[in-house]
C-alpha positions in Angstrom: 68.8 -92.6 -28.0 71.5 -95.2 -27.1 72.2 -93.3 -23.8 68.5 -93.2 -23.0 68.1 -96.9 -23.8 71.1 -97.8 -21.7 70.1 -95.6 -18.7 66.6 -97.1 -18.5 67.3 -100.7 -19.3 70.8 -101.5 -18.3 71.9 -99.3 -15.4 71.7 -100.8 -11.9 68.2 -100.5 -10.4 65.9 -102.3 -8.0 64.1 -104.0 -10.9 65.8 -106.8 -12.8 67.1 -105.6 -16.2 65.3 -108.5 -17.9 62.0 -107.3 -16.6 62.7 -103.7 -17.6 63.8 -104.8 -21.1 60.7 -107.0 -21.6 58.4 -104.1 -20.4 60.2 -101.8 -22.9 59.9 -104.3 -25.8 56.3 -105.2 -25.1 57.2 -108.8 -24.5 55.1 -111.0 -22.2 55.7 -110.3 -18.5 54.5 -112.1 -15.3 51.6 -110.6 -13.5 51.0 -108.1 -12.1 53.3 -106.5 -14.6 51.7 -107.6 -17.9 48.5 -105.7 -17.8 50.2 -102.6 -16.2 53.1 -102.4 -18.7 50.6 -102.8 -21.6 48.5 -100.0 -20.2 51.6 -97.8 -19.9 52.7 -98.5 -23.5 49.2 -98.1 -25.0 47.2 -95.7 -22.9 49.3 -94.3 -20.0 46.9 -91.4 -19.6 44.3 -93.9 -18.2 46.5 -95.0 -15.2 45.0 -94.0 -11.9 46.0 -94.2 -8.2 43.9 -97.3 -8.1 46.1 -99.1 -10.7 49.2 -98.1 -8.7 47.6 -99.2 -5.5 46.8 -102.6 -7.0 50.4 -103.1 -8.0 51.7 -102.1 -4.6 49.2 -104.4 -2.9 50.5 -107.3 -5.1 54.0 -106.8 -3.7 56.2 -104.7 -5.9 57.8 -101.7 -4.3 57.3 -98.1 -5.4 60.8 -98.1 -6.9 59.9 -101.2 -9.0 56.6 -99.6 -10.2 58.5 -96.5 -11.2 61.2 -98.4 -13.0 58.8 -100.6 -15.0 56.7 -97.5 -15.8 59.7 -95.7 -17.2 60.9 -98.8 -19.1 57.5 -99.3 -20.7 57.0 -95.6 -21.6 60.5 -95.2 -23.0 60.1 -98.5 -24.9 56.9 -97.2 -26.5 58.6 -93.9 -27.3 61.6 -95.5 -28.8 59.5 -97.8 -30.9 57.6 -94.8 -32.3 60.9 -93.0 -32.9 62.4 -95.9 -34.7 59.3 -96.3 -36.9 59.5 -92.6 -37.8 63.2 -92.7 -38.5 62.6 -95.8 -40.6 59.9 -94.1 -42.6 62.4 -91.3 -43.3 65.0 -93.9 -44.5 67.2 -93.8 -41.4 68.5 -96.8 -39.5 67.0 -98.0 -36.2 68.3 -96.9 -32.8 68.1 -100.5 -31.5 
């Protein structure tokens, strides 16, 4: 889990690590990222080409959209994993 967290949030990328970390944690983000990251975290199955097109039209690059998508999805997965491990009496991966 630590390697996954490090790879997604801290490795060099096009997108600022702070923005990736905020997307992963569900913290407030500037638009156009806030609504998109929330959608990825809560209902990624509803994302359409129109949503991606809207982001690209607002200025972010395809690399940035990919990196924020991965950060938000991995953050949601890690949050669920940590909750499950906690329920089993294990310590968090954070």
